[in-house]
C-alpha atoms as one frame of an Amber mdcrd trajectory, in Angstrom:
protein
 -12.117  19.367  -6.497 -12.546  15.801  -6.631 -11.264  14.016  -3.443  -9.084
  11.237  -3.476  -8.982   8.737  -1.035  -5.179   7.688  -0.237  -3.695   4.039
  -0.804  -2.322   2.643   2.075   1.452   0.898   1.604   2.140  -2.479   0.939
   3.888  -3.946   3.725   6.792  -5.939   3.260   7.145  -9.588   3.535   9.354
 -10.700   6.627  11.661 -12.255   3.668  12.147  -8.476   2.388  14.455  -7.910
   5.275  18.118  -8.839   4.647  18.695  -8.750   8.264  21.826  -7.051   7.911
  21.266  -4.094   9.627  20.514  -1.797   6.805  19.126   1.472   7.489  17.062
   2.305   6.502  15.242  -1.099   6.411  12.611  -1.551   4.316  10.271  -2.175
   7.890  11.622   1.260   8.415  10.479   2.693   5.292   7.068   1.419   5.623
   6.911   2.777   8.761   7.764   6.051   7.632   4.983   5.461   4.198   2.241
   4.411   6.922   2.795   7.404   8.979   2.143   9.728   6.069  -0.766   7.504
   4.942  -2.406   8.069   7.920  -1.990  11.838   8.129  -3.567  11.530   4.429
  -6.116  10.060   5.355  -6.611  11.948   8.454  -7.035  15.041   6.369  -9.354
  13.592   3.413 -12.039  12.151   5.929 -11.496  15.638   7.616 -12.120  17.444
   3.935 -14.734  14.430   2.938 -16.750  15.619   6.648 -16.306  19.598   6.220
 -17.755  19.032   2.144 -20.577  17.079   3.864 -21.357  19.646   6.225 -20.730
  22.755   3.839 -24.146  24.215   2.355 -24.078  23.535  -1.398 -26.354  24.844
  -3.981 -30.256  24.981  -3.773 -31.758  21.604  -4.781 -34.682  21.880  -7.404
 -37.980  20.458  -6.673
């Protein structure tokens, strides 16, 4: 199974917000995407660590 490192979300520019009180605001959406990314990154790193410590096939000499 190939692991793919998650890609962080792009942070919106200040100009991306219209400042009219939208719900959700582009910054709210970014914060949600960032939280998802952080969970996915933690899972990715845990999978890498598990793979590094798991016994693999015998190596040939």
